[in-house]
C-alpha positions in Angstrom: 8.2 -9.2 -42.6 9.9 -10.8 -39.7 8.5 -10.0 -36.2 10.8 -7.9 -33.8 10.8 -9.8 -30.5 11.8 -7.6 -27.7 13.7 -9.0 -24.3 11.0 -9.2 -21.3 13.2 -10.8 -18.9 15.4 -9.3 -15.8 18.2 -11.6 -14.9 19.3 -10.8 -11.4 20.9 -12.6 -8.3 20.2 -12.4 -4.8 22.9 -13.2 -2.7 24.1 -16.6 -4.1 21.2 -17.2 -6.0 20.0 -16.7 -9.7 16.6 -15.5 -10.9 15.1 -14.9 -14.4 12.7 -12.8 -13.9 9.9 -12.1 -17.0 8.3 -9.2 -15.7 5.5 -9.0 -18.3 3.6 -12.3 -18.0 5.2 -12.5 -13.8 6.8 -15.5 -14.5 10.2 -16.3 -12.4 12.2 -19.0 -12.1 15.5 -20.0 -9.9 18.6 -20.4 -12.0 22.0 -22.4 -12.2 25.1 -21.3 -14.0 24.2 -23.2 -16.9 21.1 -22.0 -17.4 21.7 -18.4 -16.9 24.3 -18.6 -19.5 22.0 -20.3 -22.1 19.2 -17.8 -21.5 21.3 -14.9 -22.0 22.8 -16.4 -25.1 19.5 -16.9 -26.7 18.1 -13.5 -25.4 21.2 -11.7 -27.1 20.7 -13.2 -30.0 16.9 -14.9 -30.7 17.6 -16.8 -33.9 20.8 -18.7 -32.5 21.0 -22.3 -33.5 22.2 -24.9 -31.3 21.6 -28.9 -30.4 21.8 -28.3 -26.6 18.5 -29.5 -25.0 18.5 -26.4 -22.6 18.8 -24.2 -25.3 16.1 -25.5 -27.4 13.8 -25.8 -23.9 14.6 -22.0 -23.7 13.8 -21.7 -27.3 10.0 -23.3 -26.8 9.3 -21.3 -23.5 9.7 -18.3 -25.9 7.6 -19.6 -28.8 5.0 -19.8 -25.9 5.7 -15.9 -25.3 7.9 -16.1 -22.2 11.1 -14.2 -22.0 10.9 -12.7 -25.5 7.7 -10.6 -27.0 6.6 -8.9 -29.7 4.2 -6.7 -27.8 6.9 -4.1 -25.7 3.9 -3.0 -23.6 0.9 -4.3 -22.2 -2.1 -2.6 -23.1 -3.5 -0.8 -20.4 -7.4 -1.6 -20.1 -10.3 0.0 -20.0 -11.5 -0.2 -16.1 -14.7 -0.5 -14.8 -15.0 0.1 -11.4 -17.5 -1.6 -8.9 -16.1 0.2 -5.6 -15.8 3.8 -4.5 -12.7 4.5 -2.2 -13.6 7.6 -0.2 -11.1 9.3 3.1 -12.5 11.5 5.1 -10.5 13.4 7.9 -13.2 13.4 10.8 -11.4 15.9 12.6 -8.5 17.9 11.8 -6.3 18.1 15.3 -4.6 15.8 16.9 -3.8 14.6 20.4 -0.5 13.8 19.4 2.6 15.7 17.8 4.3 12.9 15.4 7.8 14.2 14.4 6.4 13.0 10.2 3.0 13.7 10.4 1.5 14.1 6.8 -1.8 16.4 8.3 0.8 18.5 10.1 -1.3 17.5 13.7 -4.6 18.5 11.2 -3.2 22.2 10.7 -1.6 20.8 7.3 -4.1 22.5 5.3 -7.0 25.4 5.2 -9.7 22.7 6.2 -8.1 23.0 9.9 -10.6 25.8 10.7 -13.8 23.4 9.4 -15.8 20.8 11.0 -18.1 18.1 10.4 -21.5 18.8 11.6 -24.9 16.3 11.4 -25.9 18.5 8.5 -22.8 18.2 6.6 -21.7 14.7 6.7 -25.8 13.8 5.9 -25.2 15.8 2.9 -21.9 14.7 1.4 -23.4 11.0 2.2 -26.3 11.7 0.3 -24.6 12.8 -2.4 -22.2 9.8 -2.3 -25.2 7.1 -2.0 -28.0 9.0 -4.2 -26.2 11.5 -6.2 -23.4 11.0 -8.6 -21.9 8.0 -7.3 -24.7 6.2 -6.5 -23.6 3.8 -9.2 -21.2 1.9 -7.5 -22.0 -1.3 -5.6 -19.6 -1.2 -3.1 -18.1 1.5 -0.9 -15.0 1.9 1.2 -14.2 4.5 3.5 -11.4 5.3 5.0 -10.9 7.4 8.2 -7.2 7.7 8.4 -6.3 11.3 7.6 -6.6 14.8 9.0 -5.7 14.2 12.3 -7.0 11.7 14.9 -10.4 10.3 14.0 -10.9 9.7 18.0 -10.9 13.0 18.7 -14.1 14.1 18.3 -15.9 11.0 18.6 -19.4 11.6 18.3 -18.8 13.1 14.8 -17.0 10.0 14.0 -20.0 8.1 15.5 -22.6 10.1 13.4 -20.6 9.2 10.1 -20.8 5.1 11.1 -24.4 5.4 11.9 -25.1 7.4 8.7 -23.5 5.3 6.4 -25.0 1.8 7.7 -28.6 3.5 7.3 -27.7 4.3 3.5 -26.3 0.2 3.6 -29.6 -1.1 4.9 -31.9 1.2 2.8 -30.1 0.8 -0.5 -28.8 -2.3 0.1 -25.3 -1.6 -0.7 -22.2 -2.5 1.1 -19.6 -0.5 3.1 -16.4 -1.4 4.2 -14.6 0.9 6.7 -11.3 1.6 7.9 -10.4 3.6 10.8 -6.5 4.6 12.1 -6.1 5.6 15.6 -3.0 6.2 17.3 -4.9 3.8 20.1 -4.1 6.1 23.1 -7.7 7.2 23.5 -9.3 4.0 22.9 -12.0 3.5 25.8 -14.3 0.3 26.6 -17.4 2.3 25.5 -15.7 3.5 22.1 -14.6 0.0 21.5 -17.9 -1.3 21.9 -19.6 1.4 19.6 -16.9 1.0 17.0 -17.8 -3.2 16.6 -21.7 -2.2 16.7 -20.6 -0.3 13.7 -18.6 -3.2 12.0 -15.4 -1.4 11.3 -12.0 -2.3 10.4 -9.1 -1.0 13.2 -5.4 0.1 12.3 -3.3 0.9 15.4 -0.1 3.6 14.8 2.7 1.9 16.3 6.3 2.2 14.8 8.3 -0.2 16.8 9.6 -0.8 20.3 9.4 1.6 22.7 12.5 3.8 21.9 11.8 3.9 18.7 8.4 5.0 18.6 8.6 7.5 21.2 11.7 9.6 18.9 8.6 9.4 16.4 5.2 9.3 18.4 4.7 12.0 21.2 2.4 14.4 22.9 2.2 18.1 22.2 4.3 18.8 25.0 6.5 16.3 23.7 6.3 13.3 26.6 6.3 9.8 25.2 3.2 8.0 24.2 4.1 4.4 24.1 2.7 3.4 27.1 -0.9 5.1 26.6 -0.8 3.2 23.1 -0.1 0.1 24.5 -2.6 0.3 27.2 -5.1 1.0 24.5 -4.2 -1.9 22.7 -4.4 -4.0 25.6 -7.9 -2.5 26.3 -9.0 -3.6 23.1 -7.4 -7.2 22.9 -9.2 -7.8 26.2 -12.6 -6.9 25.5 -15.4 -8.8 26.1 -18.3 -9.7 23.5 -16.5 -8.0 20.5 -15.8 -9.2 17.1 -12.7 -11.0 15.8 -12.7 -8.1 13.1 -12.1 -5.7 15.5 -10.0 -7.3 18.1 -7.4 -8.3 15.4 -6.6 -4.9 14.5 -3.5 -4.0 12.5 -0.3 -2.7 13.0 0.1 0.3 11.2 3.5 1.5 10.8 5.9 4.2 9.1 9.6 3.7 8.4 12.1 6.3 8.7 15.5 6.8 8.3 16.0 6.5 12.3 13.5 3.5 12.3 16.1 1.0 12.4 16.2 -2.8 12.8 12.9 -4.2 10.8 12.8 -7.3 12.5 12.6 -5.4 16.1 9.5 -3.6 14.4 7.9 -6.8 13.6 8.9 -8.7 16.7 7.0 -6.1 19.2 4.3 -6.0 16.8 4.1 -9.5 17.5 4.3 -9.2 20.9 1.9 -6.9 21.2 -0.8 -9.4 19.2 -1.2 -8.1 15.9 -1.6 -10.5 13.4 -1.3 -8.5 10.3 0.8 -5.1 10.1 1.7 -2.9 7.1 5.2 -1.4 7.2 5.3 2.3 4.7 7.9 3.6 3.7 8.0 7.5 5.0 6.5 9.8 2.2 8.3 13.5 2.6 10.4 15.8 0.7 14.3 15.1 0.8 15.0 17.9 3.0 13.0 16.7 5.6 15.1 14.8 8.6 13.0 11.3 8.5 13.3 11.3 5.0 15.3 8.5 3.3 18.4 10.3 1.3 20.5 8.1 -1.4 22.9 7.4 1.4 20.5 5.3 3.3 19.6 3.1 0.9 22.1 0.2 1.5 21.2 0.3 5.3 17.8 0.2 4.6 18.2 -2.9 2.0 20.3 -4.3 4.7 17.5 -4.1 7.2 14.9 -5.9 4.8 17.4 -8.6 4.0 17.7 -9.4 7.9 13.7 -8.8 7.9 13.3 -12.0 4.9 16.0 -14.0 6.4 14.4 -13.4 10.0 11.0 -14.7 8.0 12.5 -17.7 6.5 14.3 -18.6 9.3 11.2 -18.9 11.4 9.2 -20.6 8.2 11.9 -23.4 8.5 10.7 -23.8 12.0 6.5 -24.4 10.7 5.9 -20.8 11.4 4.3 -19.2 8.5 2.4 -16.3 10.4 5.5 -13.7 9.9 4.9 -13.8 6.0 1.3 -13.9 6.2 1.5 -10.6 8.5 2.7 -8.4 5.7 1.9 -10.0 2.6 -0.9 -7.3 2.2 -1.9 -4.7 -0.9 -0.9 -1.6 1.8 2.8 -3.0 3.1 5.7 -1.6 0.9 7.2 -4.7 0.8 4.4 -7.1 1.3 2.4 -6.0 -2.0 4.7 -7.3 -4.4 4.8 -10.7 -2.6 1.0 -10.5 -4.0 1.4 -9.2 -7.1 4.2 -12.1 -8.1 1.7 -14.5 -6.5 -1.2 -13.4 -8.4 0.5 -13.0 -11.7 -1.7 -9.6 -12.4 -0.3 -6.7 -13.8 -0.6 -3.1 -12.2 -0.5 -0.1 -14.4 -0.7 2.5 -11.3 0.6 3.0 -8.1 -3.5 3.6 -6.5 -6.6 4.3 -7.6 -6.1 7.9 -7.1 -8.6 10.1 -8.6 -10.2 7.0 -10.8 -12.6 5.3 -8.3 -10.9 7.0 -5.0 -11.6 10.0 -3.7 -11.4 12.6 -0.7 -13.6 15.0 0.9 -13.0 17.6 2.9 -15.3 19.3 5.6 -15.8 21.8 3.0 -17.3 19.3 0.6 -14.4 19.6 -1.9 -13.0 16.8 -3.5 -9.3 15.4 -4.4 -7.7 12.5 -5.9 -6.5 11.1 -2.3 -6.2 12.7 0.7 -3.1 14.0 0.4 -3.8 16.3 -2.1 -6.2 18.3 0.0 -5.5 21.6 0.2 -3.3 21.6 -2.7 -5.9 23.8 -5.2 -4.4 22.5 -8.7 -5.5 19.1 -7.5 -9.2 20.1 -6.8 -12.0 18.2 -8.6 -14.5 20.5 -7.6 -17.5 20.0 -4.9 -19.5 16.6 -4.2 -22.7 18.4 -4.6 -21.7 19.6 -8.1 -23.4 17.4 -10.9 -19.3 17.8 -12.8 -16.1 17.6 -11.3 -13.2 18.7 -12.7 -12.6 16.4 -15.5 -8.9 17.9 -16.1 -7.7 16.5 -12.8 -9.7 13.7 -13.3 -7.8 13.0 -17.0 -4.3 13.8 -15.4 -4.4 10.7 -12.9 -6.3 8.1 -15.7 -3.3 9.5 -17.9 -0.7 8.9 -15.0 -0.1 5.2 -15.9 3.3 3.4 -16.2 3.1 3.7 -19.8 2.6 7.1 -19.8 4.8 7.9 -16.7 8.4 8.4 -18.5 10.5 6.9 -16.0 8.4 4.5 -15.4 8.2 3.4 -19.5 11.6 2.3 -19.5 12.1 0.3 -16.4 11.4 -3.3 -16.5 9.8 -3.1 -12.8 6.8 -1.0 -14.1 4.3 -3.4 -14.6 4.7 -5.4 -11.4 5.3 -1.7 -9.2 2.6 0.5 -11.0 4.6 3.5 -10.2 5.8 5.6 -7.4 3.3 7.3 -5.2 1.8 10.2 -6.8 1.8 12.4 -3.8 5.6 11.6 -3.0 6.4 12.3 -6.8 4.9 15.7 -6.3 6.9 16.1 -3.0 10.0 15.5 -4.4 9.4 16.6 -7.9 6.7 18.5 -8.1 4.9 16.4 -10.7 3.1 13.7 -10.0 4.2 11.9 -13.6 8.0 12.4 -12.1 8.8 9.2 -9.6 11.0 9.8 -6.5 13.9 8.0 -7.8 15.0 6.6 -4.4 11.3 4.9 -4.4 12.2 3.5 -7.4 15.4 1.8 -6.3 13.8 0.6 -3.8 10.9 -0.7 -5.3 12.9 -2.8 -8.0 15.2 -4.1 -4.9 11.5 -5.4 -3.2 10.5 -7.2 -6.4 13.6 -9.0 -6.5 13.8 -10.0 -3.1 9.9 -11.1 -2.5 11.1 -13.4 -6.0 14.0 -14.9 -3.6 11.6 -14.9 -0.5 9.1 -17.0 -2.7 11.1 -19.0 -4.5 13.2 -20.1 -0.7 9.6 -20.2 0.8 8.6 -22.5 -2.2 11.4 -24.9 -1.6 10.6 -25.0 2.4 6.6 -25.5 2.2 5.4 -25.2 -1.4 1.3 -26.2 0.1 1.9 -22.6 1.9 2.5 -20.9 -1.0 -0.7 -22.0 -2.4 -2.6 -21.2 0.5 -1.0 -17.4 0.6 -2.2 -17.2 -3.2 -5.4 -18.1 -2.3 -5.8 -15.8 0.8 -4.4 -12.9 -1.0 -6.9 -13.5 -4.1 -9.7 -12.9 -1.5 -8.3 -9.7 -0.4 
């Protein structure tokens, strides 16, 4: 019985360039007109016979498993995780009142009135390091949500001191990321953060007028100059590690952000070497959320950014591609996935080896879901979790999400953010179609960027792949 073969090729154009992407093997190439015609011919009729050398070459590649496959879906592996990702909100309050704040200034959930103290911090960390999560080899703590983590620094410092004591006692390795708005940085805080060996991210949304449009104090006054002063203080600090001094820029892109080139150049001017730009996650009715009508303009801003990166690369300056090629940037993460050729099945680790813990000890799949009772996974000191929620997220891979399962991009994209899907459609399995369109755009343009960059400096592509592999 003949084996039915399925087309696993996406053929597309970016500007005047034509490309073929084998989205299952994550293999891509530049096409000329003749090759595109030949490839489309063979894909439409896999048993087509021709003496054309080009067609025979394409058929040979297909016999090796490229462009056509008898396996329409990649089987989702049984994952074993050695790292637990935990989000804590050390304080549910903020000195800012950002226009798009995910946590509503800390008042977004019932946890606003709850406070961490030494007793519940020690209890929670004991449950993580010595309780039901003790089998993990590594831990990654994110202090990124709920409010401004430096607002009650004594609480944050006790967190850091206690988790580092468990590292020493149990021979564990814990990575810590703290994201701050930067306005509360002082010399004393900087020295203490360095003592506890943390990664630091500072929120900055672009040039002064753009930043102040989004990120203001509670009384409505501007914050940009105070944030820049905090960044300058960090950069000028003596006797601190390069790890802390090289803080990341953390930027949110909204429908009013404007030029992404201006955003990137602002961050470079402030001394940042790495950044993440993330598209805003909000329901359509939010004034800063993207609508379908915004996508053409947003795509033009990204094309402008890509051409800006390439123009600098042609001059031997490759710092801009390195700035965004990371797993957190909305566009840059696809650069890494294409280079490393590793398929993905989920948008993130939420509900699997990623949890968020509230001040009450309640567990959620990630910090965005905190307070959404239907996604509660139980309590950290309980022996068992709500396995229904765990199974829900475990089963929410791209082969099971209906819209994703029909999309060529699924194993490079991994699907939309679960919380974004919930916000827009009330269902973590139903992705936001606007983000779907943007992710397909990102993948196509990451292919274009990499092939054009390969022509400029092929050695740098190999270097970038090695750097990304180590992240």
